[in-house]
PDB file of N, CA, C and O in Angstrom:
ATOM      1  N   MET A   1       0.617  -1.300  -0.412  1.00  0.00           N
ATOM      2  CA  MET A   1      -0.263  -0.290  -0.130  1.00  0.00           C
ATOM      3  C   MET A   1       0.946   1.318   0.028  1.00  0.00           C
ATOM      4  O   MET A   1       1.971   1.378   0.706  1.00  0.00           O
ATOM      5  N   ARG A   2       0.428   2.266  -0.726  1.00  0.00           N
ATOM      6  CA  ARG A   2       1.101   3.238  -1.161  1.00  0.00           C
ATOM      7  C   ARG A   2       0.905   4.345  -0.031  1.00  0.00           C
ATOM      8  O   ARG A   2      -0.061   3.815   0.517  1.00  0.00           O
ATOM      9  N   LEU A   3       1.144   5.576   0.757  1.00  0.00           N
ATOM     10  CA  LEU A   3       0.644   6.349   1.104  1.00  0.00           C
ATOM     11  C   LEU A   3       0.760   7.797   0.633  1.00  0.00           C
ATOM     12  O   LEU A   3       1.732   8.444   0.243  1.00  0.00           O
ATOM     13  N   THR A   4      -0.819   8.177   0.822  1.00  0.00           N
ATOM     14  CA  THR A   4      -0.640   9.247   0.065  1.00  0.00           C
ATOM     15  C   THR A   4      -0.316  10.636   0.892  1.00  0.00           C
ATOM     16  O   THR A   4       0.205  10.878   1.981  1.00  0.00           O
ATOM     17  N   GLN A   5      -0.917  11.478  -0.236  1.00  0.00           N
ATOM     18  CA  GLN A   5      -0.342  12.932   0.854  1.00  0.00           C
ATOM     19  C   GLN A   5      -2.059  13.007   1.279  1.00  0.00           C
ATOM     20  O   GLN A   5      -2.461  13.583   2.290  1.00  0.00           O
ATOM     21  N   ALA A   6      -2.828  12.399   0.426  1.00  0.00           N
ATOM     22  CA  ALA A   6      -4.325  12.656   1.359  1.00  0.00           C
ATOM     23  C   ALA A   6      -4.333  11.988   2.891  1.00  0.00           C
ATOM     24  O   ALA A   6      -4.986  12.380   3.859  1.00  0.00           O
ATOM     25  N   ASP A   7      -3.082  10.460   2.790  1.00  0.00           N
ATOM     26  CA  ASP A   7      -3.440   9.688   3.932  1.00  0.00           C
ATOM     27  C   ASP A   7      -2.671  10.623   5.283  1.00  0.00           C
ATOM     28  O   ASP A   7      -3.131  10.896   6.391  1.00  0.00           O
ATOM     29  N   LEU A   8      -1.245  10.983   4.623  1.00  0.00           N
ATOM     30  CA  LEU A   8      -0.457  11.885   5.298  1.00  0.00           C
ATOM     31  C   LEU A   8      -1.801  13.081   6.394  1.00  0.00           C
ATOM     32  O   LEU A   8      -1.924  13.199   7.613  1.00  0.00           O
ATOM     33  N   VAL A   9      -2.469  13.665   5.373  1.00  0.00           N
ATOM     34  CA  VAL A   9      -2.883  14.918   6.238  1.00  0.00           C
ATOM     35  C   VAL A   9      -3.631  14.210   7.400  1.00  0.00           C
ATOM     36  O   VAL A   9      -3.421  14.189   8.613  1.00  0.00           O
ATOM     37  N   ARG A  10      -4.457  13.710   6.713  1.00  0.00           N
ATOM     38  CA  ARG A  10      -5.552  12.797   7.878  1.00  0.00           C
ATOM     39  C   ARG A  10      -5.043  12.278   8.863  1.00  0.00           C
ATOM     40  O   ARG A  10      -5.498  12.638   9.949  1.00  0.00           O
ATOM     41  N   ALA A  11      -3.867  11.197   8.852  1.00  0.00           N
ATOM     42  CA  ALA A  11      -2.977  10.890   9.987  1.00  0.00           C
ATOM     43  C   ALA A  11      -2.303  12.745  10.812  1.00  0.00           C
ATOM     44  O   ALA A  11      -2.693  13.135  11.913  1.00  0.00           O
ATOM     45  N   ILE A  12      -1.581  13.319  10.171  1.00  0.00           N
ATOM     46  CA  ILE A  12      -1.287  14.515  10.830  1.00  0.00           C
ATOM     47  C   ILE A  12      -2.679  15.217  11.580  1.00  0.00           C
ATOM     48  O   ILE A  12      -2.538  15.511  12.767  1.00  0.00           O
ATOM     49  N   ARG A  13      -3.803  15.453  11.038  1.00  0.00           N
ATOM     50  CA  ARG A  13      -4.910  15.831  11.711  1.00  0.00           C
ATOM     51  C   ARG A  13      -5.142  15.053  13.011  1.00  0.00           C
ATOM     52  O   ARG A  13      -5.294  15.499  14.148  1.00  0.00           O
ATOM     53  N   ALA A  14      -5.133  13.776  12.574  1.00  0.00           N
ATOM     54  CA  ALA A  14      -5.798  13.255  13.880  1.00  0.00           C
ATOM     55  C   ALA A  14      -4.761  13.036  14.897  1.00  0.00           C
ATOM     56  O   ALA A  14      -5.048  12.796  16.070  1.00  0.00           O
ATOM     57  N   ALA A  15      -3.425  13.126  14.409  1.00  0.00           N
ATOM     58  CA  ALA A  15      -2.118  13.096  15.715  1.00  0.00           C
ATOM     59  C   ALA A  15      -2.122  14.319  16.140  1.00  0.00           C
ATOM     60  O   ALA A  15      -2.296  14.523  17.341  1.00  0.00           O
ATOM     61  N   ALA A  16      -1.924  15.438  15.201  1.00  0.00           N
ATOM     62  CA  ALA A  16      -1.756  16.858  16.381  1.00  0.00           C
ATOM     63  C   ALA A  16      -2.832  18.047  16.059  1.00  0.00           C
ATOM     64  O   ALA A  16      -2.678  19.153  16.577  1.00  0.00           O
ATOM     65  N   GLY A  17      -3.869  17.791  15.231  1.00  0.00           N
ATOM     66  CA  GLY A  17      -4.948  19.171  15.254  1.00  0.00           C
ATOM     67  C   GLY A  17      -4.297  19.898  14.239  1.00  0.00           C
ATOM     68  O   GLY A  17      -3.087  20.092  14.126  1.00  0.00           O
ATOM     69  N   ASP A  18      -5.178  20.268  13.540  1.00  0.00           N
ATOM     70  CA  ASP A  18      -5.013  21.259  12.840  1.00  0.00           C
ATOM     71  C   ASP A  18      -4.217  22.688  13.644  1.00  0.00           C
ATOM     72  O   ASP A  18      -4.638  23.465  14.502  1.00  0.00           O
ATOM     73  N   SER A  19      -3.189  22.616  13.077  1.00  0.00           N
ATOM     74  CA  SER A  19      -2.474  24.234  13.122  1.00  0.00           C
ATOM     75  C   SER A  19      -2.884  25.557  12.615  1.00  0.00           C
ATOM     76  O   SER A  19      -2.729  26.030  11.489  1.00  0.00           O
ATOM     77  N   GLU A  20      -3.411  26.035  13.611  1.00  0.00           N
ATOM     78  CA  GLU A  20      -3.413  27.496  12.705  1.00  0.00           C
ATOM     79  C   GLU A  20      -2.197  28.368  11.573  1.00  0.00           C
ATOM     80  O   GLU A  20      -2.398  29.350  10.858  1.00  0.00           O
ATOM     81  N   LEU A  21      -1.146  27.695  11.737  1.00  0.00           N
ATOM     82  CA  LEU A  21      -0.773  28.244  10.936  1.00  0.00           C
ATOM     83  C   LEU A  21      -0.582  27.555   9.400  1.00  0.00           C
ATOM     84  O   LEU A  21       0.184  28.106   8.609  1.00  0.00           O
ATOM     85  N   ALA A  22      -1.212  26.494   9.066  1.00  0.00           N
ATOM     86  CA  ALA A  22      -1.225  25.715   8.176  1.00  0.00           C
ATOM     87  C   ALA A  22      -2.287  25.326   7.731  1.00  0.00           C
ATOM     88  O   ALA A  22      -3.204  24.860   8.408  1.00  0.00           O
ATOM     89  N   ASP A  23      -2.274  25.519   6.192  1.00  0.00           N
ATOM     90  CA  ASP A  23      -3.636  25.152   5.346  1.00  0.00           C
ATOM     91  C   ASP A  23      -2.879  23.766   4.762  1.00  0.00           C
ATOM     92  O   ASP A  23      -1.814  23.697   4.148  1.00  0.00           O
ATOM     93  N   LEU A  24      -3.878  22.588   5.199  1.00  0.00           N
ATOM     94  CA  LEU A  24      -3.315  21.416   4.971  1.00  0.00           C
ATOM     95  C   LEU A  24      -3.917  21.113   4.181  1.00  0.00           C
ATOM     96  O   LEU A  24      -3.826  19.887   4.231  1.00  0.00           O
ATOM     97  N   ASP A  25      -4.605  21.377   3.312  1.00  0.00           N
ATOM     98  CA  ASP A  25      -5.647  20.952   1.938  1.00  0.00           C
ATOM     99  C   ASP A  25      -4.812  21.645   0.952  1.00  0.00           C
ATOM    100  O   ASP A  25      -5.050  21.201  -0.171  1.00  0.00           O
ATOM    101  N   GLY A  26      -3.840  22.652   0.950  1.00  0.00           N
ATOM    102  CA  GLY A  26      -3.252  23.137  -0.170  1.00  0.00           C
ATOM    103  C   GLY A  26      -1.718  22.329  -0.726  1.00  0.00           C
ATOM    104  O   GLY A  26      -1.644  21.182  -0.285  1.00  0.00           O
ATOM    105  N   ASP A  27      -0.663  22.699  -1.499  1.00  0.00           N
ATOM    106  CA  ASP A  27       0.334  21.921  -1.489  1.00  0.00           C
ATOM    107  C   ASP A  27       1.350  21.692  -0.659  1.00  0.00           C
ATOM    108  O   ASP A  27       2.508  21.942  -0.995  1.00  0.00           O
ATOM    109  N   ILE A  28       1.035  21.196   0.509  1.00  0.00           N
ATOM    110  CA  ILE A  28       2.211  21.298   1.265  1.00  0.00           C
ATOM    111  C   ILE A  28       3.183  20.394   1.578  1.00  0.00           C
ATOM    112  O   ILE A  28       3.711  20.385   2.690  1.00  0.00           O
ATOM    113  N   LEU A  29       3.533  19.473   0.524  1.00  0.00           N
ATOM    114  CA  LEU A  29       4.448  18.660   0.442  1.00  0.00           C
ATOM    115  C   LEU A  29       5.835  19.144   0.521  1.00  0.00           C
ATOM    116  O   LEU A  29       6.700  18.337   0.860  1.00  0.00           O
ATOM    117  N   GLU A  30       6.199  20.530   0.212  1.00  0.00           N
ATOM    118  CA  GLU A  30       7.656  20.623   0.162  1.00  0.00           C
ATOM    119  C   GLU A  30       7.587  21.503   1.714  1.00  0.00           C
ATOM    120  O   GLU A  30       8.410  21.241   2.591  1.00  0.00           O
ATOM    121  N   LEU A  31       7.048  22.032   1.815  1.00  0.00           N
ATOM    122  CA  LEU A  31       6.829  22.664   2.887  1.00  0.00           C
ATOM    123  C   LEU A  31       7.459  22.515   4.129  1.00  0.00           C
ATOM    124  O   LEU A  31       7.038  21.385   4.374  1.00  0.00           O
ATOM    125  N   ARG A  32       8.088  22.777   5.008  1.00  0.00           N
ATOM    126  CA  ARG A  32       8.657  22.302   6.085  1.00  0.00           C
ATOM    127  C   ARG A  32       7.494  21.996   7.414  1.00  0.00           C
ATOM    128  O   ARG A  32       6.464  22.582   7.745  1.00  0.00           O
ATOM    129  N   PHE A  33       8.208  20.802   7.962  1.00  0.00           N
ATOM    130  CA  PHE A  33       6.642  20.671   9.146  1.00  0.00           C
ATOM    131  C   PHE A  33       6.980  22.215  10.210  1.00  0.00           C
ATOM    132  O   PHE A  33       6.133  23.083  10.423  1.00  0.00           O
ATOM    133  N   ASP A  34       8.262  22.225  10.692  1.00  0.00           N
ATOM    134  CA  ASP A  34       8.382  23.311  11.396  1.00  0.00           C
ATOM    135  C   ASP A  34       7.421  25.283  10.890  1.00  0.00           C
ATOM    136  O   ASP A  34       7.048  26.277  11.514  1.00  0.00           O
ATOM    137  N   GLU A  35       7.456  24.771   9.322  1.00  0.00           N
ATOM    138  CA  GLU A  35       6.364  25.690   8.786  1.00  0.00           C
ATOM    139  C   GLU A  35       5.491  25.983   8.854  1.00  0.00           C
ATOM    140  O   GLU A  35       5.063  27.136   8.908  1.00  0.00           O
ATOM    141  N   LEU A  36       4.717  24.578   8.882  1.00  0.00           N
ATOM    142  CA  LEU A  36       3.719  24.220   8.876  1.00  0.00           C
ATOM    143  C   LEU A  36       2.834  24.256  10.214  1.00  0.00           C
ATOM    144  O   LEU A  36       1.606  24.184  10.263  1.00  0.00           O
ATOM    145  N   GLY A  37       3.685  24.377  11.239  1.00  0.00           N
ATOM    146  CA  GLY A  37       3.266  24.696  12.721  1.00  0.00           C
ATOM    147  C   GLY A  37       3.378  23.239  13.363  1.00  0.00           C
ATOM    148  O   GLY A  37       2.671  23.012  14.344  1.00  0.00           O
ATOM    149  N   TYR A  38       4.141  22.329  12.921  1.00  0.00           N
ATOM    150  CA  TYR A  38       4.318  21.005  13.523  1.00  0.00           C
ATOM    151  C   TYR A  38       5.616  20.719  14.179  1.00  0.00           C
ATOM    152  O   TYR A  38       6.598  20.735  13.436  1.00  0.00           O
ATOM    153  N   ASP A  39       5.833  20.414  15.658  1.00  0.00           N
ATOM    154  CA  ASP A  39       7.268  20.220  16.028  1.00  0.00           C
ATOM    155  C   ASP A  39       7.587  18.911  16.297  1.00  0.00           C
ATOM    156  O   ASP A  39       6.684  18.091  16.133  1.00  0.00           O
ATOM    157  N   SER A  40       8.864  18.451  16.743  1.00  0.00           N
ATOM    158  CA  SER A  40       9.448  16.845  16.881  1.00  0.00           C
ATOM    159  C   SER A  40       8.058  16.126  17.592  1.00  0.00           C
ATOM    160  O   SER A  40       7.763  14.956  17.349  1.00  0.00           O
ATOM    161  N   LEU A  41       7.334  16.905  18.407  1.00  0.00           N
ATOM    162  CA  LEU A  41       6.376  15.832  19.117  1.00  0.00           C
ATOM    163  C   LEU A  41       5.480  15.915  18.864  1.00  0.00           C
ATOM    164  O   LEU A  41       4.792  15.098  19.475  1.00  0.00           O
ATOM    165  N   ALA A  42       4.663  16.813  17.883  1.00  0.00           N
ATOM    166  CA  ALA A  42       4.033  16.493  16.701  1.00  0.00           C
ATOM    167  C   ALA A  42       4.197  15.407  16.105  1.00  0.00           C
ATOM    168  O   ALA A  42       3.401  14.487  16.295  1.00  0.00           O
ATOM    169  N   LEU A  43       5.406  15.260  15.140  1.00  0.00           N
ATOM    170  CA  LEU A  43       5.686  14.359  14.346  1.00  0.00           C
ATOM    171  C   LEU A  43       6.035  12.930  15.150  1.00  0.00           C
ATOM    172  O   LEU A  43       6.461  12.106  14.341  1.00  0.00           O
ATOM    173  N   LEU A  44       5.989  12.533  16.188  1.00  0.00           N
ATOM    174  CA  LEU A  44       6.605  11.566  17.105  1.00  0.00           C
ATOM    175  C   LEU A  44       4.868  11.125  16.754  1.00  0.00           C
ATOM    176  O   LEU A  44       4.650  10.232  15.935  1.00  0.00           O
ATOM    177  N   GLU A  45       3.838  11.765  17.380  1.00  0.00           N
ATOM    178  CA  GLU A  45       2.289  11.504  17.113  1.00  0.00           C
ATOM    179  C   GLU A  45       1.676  11.197  16.177  1.00  0.00           C
ATOM    180  O   GLU A  45       0.609  10.589  16.105  1.00  0.00           O
ATOM    181  N   VAL A  46       2.776  11.889  14.860  1.00  0.00           N
ATOM    182  CA  VAL A  46       2.020  11.136  13.364  1.00  0.00           C
ATOM    183  C   VAL A  46       2.300   9.878  13.166  1.00  0.00           C
ATOM    184  O   VAL A  46       1.509   8.969  12.912  1.00  0.00           O
ATOM    185  N   ALA A  47       3.597   9.827  13.303  1.00  0.00           N
ATOM    186  CA  ALA A  47       4.485   8.146  13.167  1.00  0.00           C
ATOM    187  C   ALA A  47       3.421   7.157  14.156  1.00  0.00           C
ATOM    188  O   ALA A  47       2.746   6.284  13.610  1.00  0.00           O
ATOM    189  N   ALA A  48       3.379   7.290  15.013  1.00  0.00           N
ATOM    190  CA  ALA A  48       2.242   6.964  16.032  1.00  0.00           C
ATOM    191  C   ALA A  48       0.964   6.431  15.553  1.00  0.00           C
ATOM    192  O   ALA A  48       0.473   5.307  15.658  1.00  0.00           O
ATOM    193  N   THR A  49       0.394   7.894  14.801  1.00  0.00           N
ATOM    194  CA  THR A  49      -0.939   7.067  13.790  1.00  0.00           C
ATOM    195  C   THR A  49      -0.483   6.206  12.517  1.00  0.00           C
ATOM    196  O   THR A  49      -0.589   4.980  12.472  1.00  0.00           O
ATOM    197  N   LEU A  50      -0.131   6.745  11.819  1.00  0.00           N
ATOM    198  CA  LEU A  50       0.171   5.518  10.799  1.00  0.00           C
ATOM    199  C   LEU A  50       0.700   4.738  11.649  1.00  0.00           C
ATOM    200  O   LEU A  50      -0.109   5.303  12.385  1.00  0.00           O
ATOM    201  N   ARG A  51       1.230   4.023  12.287  1.00  0.00           N
ATOM    202  CA  ARG A  51       1.726   2.922  12.550  1.00  0.00           C
ATOM    203  C   ARG A  51      -0.061   1.929  13.328  1.00  0.00           C
ATOM    204  O   ARG A  51      -0.342   0.736  13.216  1.00  0.00           O
ATOM    205  N   ARG A  52      -0.894   3.081  14.055  1.00  0.00           N
ATOM    206  CA  ARG A  52      -1.679   2.321  14.514  1.00  0.00           C
ATOM    207  C   ARG A  52      -2.802   2.302  13.264  1.00  0.00           C
ATOM    208  O   ARG A  52      -3.748   1.522  13.381  1.00  0.00           O
ATOM    209  N   THR A  53      -2.696   3.268  11.904  1.00  0.00           N
ATOM    210  CA  THR A  53      -3.890   3.359  11.188  1.00  0.00           C
ATOM    211  C   THR A  53      -3.470   2.456   9.840  1.00  0.00           C
ATOM    212  O   THR A  53      -4.293   2.321   8.934  1.00  0.00           O
ATOM    213  N   HIS A  54      -2.476   2.001   9.781  1.00  0.00           N
ATOM    214  CA  HIS A  54      -1.872   2.368   8.267  1.00  0.00           C
ATOM    215  C   HIS A  54      -0.716   0.165   8.775  1.00  0.00           C
ATOM    216  O   HIS A  54      -0.343  -0.687   7.967  1.00  0.00           O
ATOM    217  N   GLY A  55      -0.647   0.166   9.702  1.00  0.00           N
ATOM    218  CA  GLY A  55       0.724  -0.321   9.928  1.00  0.00           C
ATOM    219  C   GLY A  55       2.182   0.015   9.701  1.00  0.00           C
ATOM    220  O   GLY A  55       3.128  -0.769   9.767  1.00  0.00           O
ATOM    221  N   ILE A  56       2.211   1.450   9.391  1.00  0.00           N
ATOM    222  CA  ILE A  56       3.549   1.841   9.060  1.00  0.00           C
ATOM    223  C   ILE A  56       4.260   2.261  10.236  1.00  0.00           C
ATOM    224  O   ILE A  56       3.786   2.737  11.268  1.00  0.00           O
ATOM    225  N   THR A  57       5.606   1.996   9.913  1.00  0.00           N
ATOM    226  CA  THR A  57       6.487   1.953  10.863  1.00  0.00           C
ATOM    227  C   THR A  57       7.480   2.730  10.532  1.00  0.00           C
ATOM    228  O   THR A  57       8.346   2.383   9.729  1.00  0.00           O
ATOM    229  N   VAL A  58       7.450   4.032  11.206  1.00  0.00           N
ATOM    230  CA  VAL A  58       8.758   5.112  10.859  1.00  0.00           C
ATOM    231  C   VAL A  58       9.591   4.921  12.199  1.00  0.00           C
ATOM    232  O   VAL A  58       8.907   5.344  13.130  1.00  0.00           O
ATOM    233  N   PRO A  59      10.552   4.542  12.543  1.00  0.00           N
ATOM    234  CA  PRO A  59      11.565   4.989  13.960  1.00  0.00           C
ATOM    235  C   PRO A  59      11.555   6.546  13.929  1.00  0.00           C
ATOM    236  O   PRO A  59      11.382   7.405  13.064  1.00  0.00           O
ATOM    237  N   GLU A  60      11.838   6.520  15.362  1.00  0.00           N
ATOM    238  CA  GLU A  60      11.125   7.630  15.816  1.00  0.00           C
ATOM    239  C   GLU A  60      12.552   8.845  15.660  1.00  0.00           C
ATOM    240  O   GLU A  60      12.496  10.074  15.700  1.00  0.00           O
ATOM    241  N   ASP A  61      13.618   8.049  15.498  1.00  0.00           N
ATOM    242  CA  ASP A  61      14.834   9.061  14.811  1.00  0.00           C
ATOM    243  C   ASP A  61      14.906   9.460  13.934  1.00  0.00           C
ATOM    244  O   ASP A  61      15.690  10.405  13.849  1.00  0.00           O
ATOM    245  N   ALA A  62      14.104   9.006  12.600  1.00  0.00           N
ATOM    246  CA  ALA A  62      13.679   8.836  11.336  1.00  0.00           C
ATOM    247  C   ALA A  62      12.759   9.895  11.226  1.00  0.00           C
ATOM    248  O   ALA A  62      12.686  10.673  10.275  1.00  0.00           O
ATOM    249  N   VAL A  63      12.142   9.891  12.122  1.00  0.00           N
ATOM    250  CA  VAL A  63      11.243  10.656  11.799  1.00  0.00           C
ATOM    251  C   VAL A  63      10.627  12.549  12.171  1.00  0.00           C
ATOM    252  O   VAL A  63       9.830  13.293  11.599  1.00  0.00           O
ATOM    253  N   VAL A  64      11.782  12.735  13.779  1.00  0.00           N
ATOM    254  CA  VAL A  64      11.919  13.957  13.423  1.00  0.00           C
ATOM    255  C   VAL A  64      13.503  14.460  12.755  1.00  0.00           C
ATOM    256  O   VAL A  64      14.124  15.488  13.027  1.00  0.00           O
ATOM    257  N   GLU A  65      13.901  13.310  11.767  1.00  0.00           N
ATOM    258  CA  GLU A  65      15.259  14.045  11.018  1.00  0.00           C
ATOM    259  C   GLU A  65      14.165  14.122   9.814  1.00  0.00           C
ATOM    260  O   GLU A  65      14.782  14.802   8.995  1.00  0.00           O
ATOM    261  N   LEU A  66      12.857  13.815   9.203  1.00  0.00           N
ATOM    262  CA  LEU A  66      12.501  14.088   7.694  1.00  0.00           C
ATOM    263  C   LEU A  66      11.914  15.346   8.063  1.00  0.00           C
ATOM    264  O   LEU A  66      11.135  15.458   9.010  1.00  0.00           O
ATOM    265  N   GLY A  67      12.406  16.620   7.072  1.00  0.00           N
ATOM    266  CA  GLY A  67      12.001  18.282   7.613  1.00  0.00           C
ATOM    267  C   GLY A  67      10.479  18.314   6.174  1.00  0.00           C
ATOM    268  O   GLY A  67       9.815  19.343   6.050  1.00  0.00           O
ATOM    269  N   THR A  68      10.326  17.649   5.700  1.00  0.00           N
ATOM    270  CA  THR A  68       8.915  17.711   5.091  1.00  0.00           C
ATOM    271  C   THR A  68       7.610  17.043   4.780  1.00  0.00           C
ATOM    272  O   THR A  68       7.057  16.935   5.875  1.00  0.00           O
ATOM    273  N   PRO A  69       6.920  16.595   3.961  1.00  0.00           N
ATOM    274  CA  PRO A  69       6.024  16.090   4.248  1.00  0.00           C
ATOM    275  C   PRO A  69       6.155  14.744   2.851  1.00  0.00           C
ATOM    276  O   PRO A  69       5.636  13.635   2.723  1.00  0.00           O
ATOM    277  N   ALA A  70       7.081  15.526   2.029  1.00  0.00           N
ATOM    278  CA  ALA A  70       7.425  14.851   0.769  1.00  0.00           C
ATOM    279  C   ALA A  70       7.931  13.963   1.380  1.00  0.00           C
ATOM    280  O   ALA A  70       7.416  12.858   1.210  1.00  0.00           O
ATOM    281  N   GLU A  71       9.219  14.061   2.403  1.00  0.00           N
ATOM    282  CA  GLU A  71      10.253  12.925   2.309  1.00  0.00           C
ATOM    283  C   GLU A  71      10.019  12.143   3.444  1.00  0.00           C
ATOM    284  O   GLU A  71      10.827  11.229   3.608  1.00  0.00           O
ATOM    285  N   LEU A  72       8.884  12.293   4.496  1.00  0.00           N
ATOM    286  CA  LEU A  72       8.014  11.368   4.808  1.00  0.00           C
ATOM    287  C   LEU A  72       7.393  10.457   3.908  1.00  0.00           C
ATOM    288  O   LEU A  72       7.174   9.319   4.323  1.00  0.00           O
ATOM    289  N   LEU A  73       7.013  10.819   2.532  1.00  0.00           N
ATOM    290  CA  LEU A  73       6.305  10.230   2.138  1.00  0.00           C
ATOM    291  C   LEU A  73       7.276   9.275   1.377  1.00  0.00           C
ATOM    292  O   LEU A  73       7.310   8.073   1.641  1.00  0.00           O
ATOM    293  N   ARG A  74       8.034   9.827   0.459  1.00  0.00           N
ATOM    294  CA  ARG A  74       9.354   9.061   0.019  1.00  0.00           C
ATOM    295  C   ARG A  74       9.981   7.671   0.956  1.00  0.00           C
ATOM    296  O   ARG A  74      10.112   6.496   0.613  1.00  0.00           O
ATOM    297  N   PHE A  75      10.346   8.485   2.495  1.00  0.00           N
ATOM    298  CA  PHE A  75      10.580   7.388   3.071  1.00  0.00           C
ATOM    299  C   PHE A  75       9.799   6.050   3.362  1.00  0.00           C
ATOM    300  O   PHE A  75      10.366   4.957   3.361  1.00  0.00           O
ATOM    301  N   VAL A  76       8.546   6.207   3.593  1.00  0.00           N
ATOM    302  CA  VAL A  76       7.736   5.782   3.741  1.00  0.00           C
ATOM    303  C   VAL A  76       7.659   4.794   2.314  1.00  0.00           C
ATOM    304  O   VAL A  76       7.984   3.633   2.560  1.00  0.00           O
ATOM    305  N   ASN A  77       7.384   4.984   1.249  1.00  0.00           N
ATOM    306  CA  ASN A  77       6.732   4.556   0.130  1.00  0.00           C
ATOM    307  C   ASN A  77       8.194   4.134  -0.839  1.00  0.00           C
ATOM    308  O   ASN A  77       8.205   3.730  -2.002  1.00  0.00           O
ATOM    309  N   GLU A  78       8.893   4.280  -0.297  1.00  0.00           N
ATOM    310  CA  GLU A  78       9.923   3.797  -0.279  1.00  0.00           C
ATOM    311  C   GLU A  78      10.177   2.480   0.238  1.00  0.00           C
ATOM    312  O   GLU A  78      10.479   1.780  -0.729  1.00  0.00           O
ATOM    313  N   GLY A  79      10.197   1.892   1.165  1.00  0.00           N
ATOM    314  CA  GLY A  79      10.070   0.361   1.900  1.00  0.00           C
ATOM    315  C   GLY A  79      11.130   1.053   2.656  1.00  0.00           C
ATOM    316  O   GLY A  79      12.193   0.461   2.467  1.00  0.00           O
ATOM    317  N   VAL A  80      11.288   2.221   3.551  1.00  0.00           N
ATOM    318  CA  VAL A  80      12.358   1.982   4.311  1.00  0.00           C
ATOM    319  C   VAL A  80      11.703   2.389   5.666  1.00  0.00           C
ATOM    320  O   VAL A  80      11.472   3.500   6.142  1.00  0.00           O
ATOM    321  N   ARG A  81      11.474   1.096   6.144  1.00  0.00           N
ATOM    322  CA  ARG A  81      10.699   1.105   7.327  1.00  0.00           C
ATOM    323  C   ARG A  81      11.498   0.106   8.321  1.00  0.00           C
ATOM    324  O   ARG A  81      11.073  -0.105   9.457  1.00  0.00           O
TER     325      ARG A  81
END
């Protein structure tokens, strides 16, 4: 199963809630997570949500190093779990 941008946005919303700083409905793939208003703790919650909802494991050290949604999608979809 490939993780889509829509899947990732749902996981972000479920884990961290909507940030008032970010429009997650737009083209967010190349924006940095911190620009979107999400810190490392929020990203750890996103990783936990992906594991729970999609069975996808993103190691904690990796999720905090991935700077953009595009990087996270590439990491997951290239099978580096």
